C-alpha positions in Angstrom: 0.0 0.0 0.0 2.9 2.4 0.8 4.5 1.6 -2.5 1.3 2.3 -4.4 0.8 5.6 -2.5 4.2 6.8 -3.7 3.5 5.6 -7.2 0.2 7.5 -7.3 2.0 10.8 -6.9 5.0 9.9 -9.1 7.5 9.5 -6.2 9.4 6.7 -7.9 12.6 7.0 -5.8 10.5 6.8 -2.5 8.7 3.7 -3.9 11.9 1.8 -4.4 12.4 1.0 -0.7 9.0 -0.6 -0.1 9.3 -2.5 -3.4 12.8 -3.8 -2.4 11.2 -5.1 0.9 8.4 -6.7 -1.1 10.8 -8.5 -3.4 12.8 -9.8 -0.4 9.6 -11.2 1.2 8.0 -12.7 -1.9 8.5 -16.5 -1.8 6.7 -17.5 -5.0 9.4 -17.5 -7.8 7.1 -16.3 -10.5 5.7 -13.5 -8.4 9.1 -12.6 -7.2 10.3 -12.3 -10.8 7.3 -10.0 -11.6 8.1 -7.8 -8.6 11.7 -7.6 -9.6 10.6 -6.3 -13.0 8.5 -3.7 -11.2 11.5 -2.7 -9.1 13.6 -2.2 -12.3 10.9 0.0 -13.7 10.9 2.1 -10.5 14.7 2.4 -10.5 14.5 3.5 -14.2 11.9 6.2 -13.5 13.9 7.3 -10.4 17.0 7.6 -12.6 15.1 9.8 -15.1 14.2 12.2 -12.3 17.8 13.0 -11.5 18.4 16.5 -12.8 22.2 16.4 -13.1 22.9 14.6 -16.4 26.3 13.2 -15.2 24.6 11.6 -12.2 21.7 10.4 -14.4 24.3 8.7 -16.6 25.8 6.9 -13.7 22.4 5.8 -12.4 21.3 4.4 -15.8 24.7 2.7 -16.3 24.2 0.9 -13.0 20.7 -0.1 -14.2 22.1 -1.3 -17.5 24.1 -3.9 -15.6 20.9 -5.3 -14.2 18.9 -5.2 -17.4 21.7 -6.0 -19.9 20.9 -2.7 -21.6 17.2 -3.1 -22.1 15.7 -0.8 -24.8 14.4 1.9 -22.4 17.7 2.0 -20.5 19.7 2.2 -23.8 17.6 5.0 -25.2 17.6 7.1 -22.0 21.3 6.4 -21.3 22.1 7.8 -24.8 19.9 10.8 -24.1 21.6 11.5 -20.8 25.1 11.2 -22.4 24.0 13.7 -25.0 22.8 16.1 -22.4 26.1 15.7 -20.5 28.0 16.8 -23.6 29.2 13.3 -24.6 27.6 12.9 -28.1 30.0 10.3 -29.4 29.3 8.0 -26.5 25.6 8.5 -26.9 25.8 7.5 -30.6 27.9 4.5 -29.6 25.2 3.3 -27.1 22.4 3.7 -29.6 24.3 2.0 -32.4 25.2 -1.0 -30.2 21.6 -1.2 -29.1 20.3 -1.0 -32.6 22.5 -4.0 -33.6 21.4 -6.0 -30.6 17.7 -5.1 -30.5 16.6 -3.3 -33.7 13.9 -0.7 -33.1 12.9 2.5 -34.8 13.6 4.6 -31.7 17.3 3.9 -32.1 17.3 4.8 -35.8 15.5 8.1 -35.1 18.0 9.0 -32.4 21.0 8.2 -34.6 19.5 9.9 -37.7 18.9 13.1 -35.7 22.5 13.2 -34.7 23.9 12.2 -38.1 25.2 15.7 -39.0 27.3 14.8 -42.0 27.4 12.3 -44.9 30.0 10.1 -43.1 27.7 9.6 -40.1 24.7 9.0 -42.4 26.6 6.5 -44.4 27.6 4.7 -41.3 24.0 4.5 -40.2 22.9 3.2 -43.6 25.6 0.5 -43.4 24.4 -0.5 -40.0 20.8 -0.7 -41.2 21.7 -2.8 -44.2 23.5 -5.3 -41.9 20.5 -6.0 -39.7 19.2 -9.5 -40.0 16.1 -9.7 -42.3 14.3 -12.0 -39.8 14.5 -9.3 -37.1 13.3 -6.2 -39.1 10.9 -5.1 -41.7 13.3 -4.5 -44.6 10.8 -2.2 -46.5 10.8 0.2 -43.6 14.5 0.0 -43.2 14.8 1.1 -46.9 12.6 4.1 -46.2 15.1 5.3 -43.5 18.0 4.7 -45.9 16.2 6.6 -48.7 15.6 9.5 -46.4 19.2 9.7 -45.4 20.3 9.5 -49.1 18.0 12.4 -49.9 19.6 14.4 -47.0 22.8 14.1 -49.0 21.0 14.9 -52.3 21.6 11.4 -53.6 18.3 11.4 -55.5 19.1 8.5 -57.9 20.2 6.2 -55.0 17.1 7.1 -53.0 14.9 6.3 -56.0 16.7 2.9 -56.4 16.2 2.2 -52.8 12.4 2.6 -52.8 12.0 0.9 -56.2 12.6 -2.5 -54.5 10.1 -2.0 -51.7 7.8 -5.0 -51.8 4.8 -3.7 -49.8 4.0 -0.2 -50.9 0.7 -0.2 -49.1 2.4 -0.9 -45.8 4.9 1.9 -46.4 2.0 4.2 -47.1 2.3 8.0 -46.5 6.0 7.9 -45.8 6.8 6.3 -49.1 4.6 8.8 -50.8 6.5 11.7 -49.2 9.8 10.3 -50.4 8.5 9.8 -53.9 7.2 13.3 -53.9 10.6 14.7 -52.8 12.4 12.7 -55.5 10.0 14.1 -58.2 10.4 17.6 -56.8 14.1 17.5 -57.0 14.0 16.1 -60.5 11.7 18.9 -61.6 8.7 16.6 -62.1 6.3 19.0 -60.4 3.0 17.4 -61.4 4.1 14.0 -60.2 5.5 15.6 -57.0 2.1 17.2 -56.2 0.3 13.9 -56.7 2.7 12.1 -54.4 2.7 14.8 -51.7 -1.1 14.7 -51.8 -0.9 11.1 -50.4 1.7 11.9 -47.8 1.6 13.3 -44.3 4.1 15.6 -42.7 5.1 13.2 -39.9 4.6 9.4 -40.2 6.1 8.8 -36.8 4.9 8.6 -33.3 4.4 5.8 -30.8 1.7 3.4 -29.6 1.7 1.3 -26.4 1.3 -2.3 -27.2 -0.4 -2.9 -23.8 -3.1 -0.3 -23.6 -3.0 1.3 -27.1 -2.1 4.8 -25.9 -0.8 6.9 -28.8 2.0 9.5 -28.3 4.1 11.7 -30.5 7.2 11.0 -28.4 8.8 7.8 -27.0 8.9 6.8 -23.3 10.4 3.8 -21.7 7.4 3.3 -19.4 3.8 3.9 -20.7 2.3 7.0 -18.9 -1.1 5.4 -18.9 -0.6 1.7 -18.0 3.0 1.9 -16.7 4.0 -1.0 -18.9 7.8 -1.4 -19.3 9.2 -1.2 -22.9 5.8 -1.4 -24.4 5.9 1.5 -26.9 6.6 0.9 -30.5 6.8 3.4 -33.4 4.0 3.6 -35.8 6.6 3.0 -38.5 8.4 0.3 -36.6 11.3 -1.6 -38.2 11.3 -4.4 -35.6 9.3 -7.5 -36.3 9.1 -8.3 -32.6 
């Protein structure tokens, strides 16, 4: 009851103590495992509440040892490193996590920080090397085509989307890329028609547990408090 009272007002750090006691006193193995997962979620949320980015990095690194760099920990650790003025380390965390557990959130983080063609080429190479049985290759191609357009490699972007197998699944994002390719080639009528099918932002996230939609990612769903339940609307992971 004390734990739940703290959780009700968002006092994650205060809730950790009662939860640790609950884990220690739980004898059923399955229930104990469930309570340990709840404890990890609390420690994660308590880490995010630390204002100093360097201390937040340390807290998340300690948590990473327990969760073997779970997706929420990896994303937030990179965010904290970036805020602490350590962008190369942040990119390294996200890139390793993308290779181990491919998800759109890592691609978005890396693409936002890819400030030059060398960084974008590196990300494209990483994406091409992801195992086809773990990712939706059509959606991976959309990310690659976007980065090629960022470097004005119009022909390469066109070749990339030409081999997409499921155009209906790619939907508005594919239409936007096609429109941009037509625009840069001076094919204005075709560009207008393609852009008419597109939307400005094909991204955003949805909780797999409760269905809550959000424009930004979070490691714990604000509505149902599910751990690592959010997936991008345009998700590359097959899991």
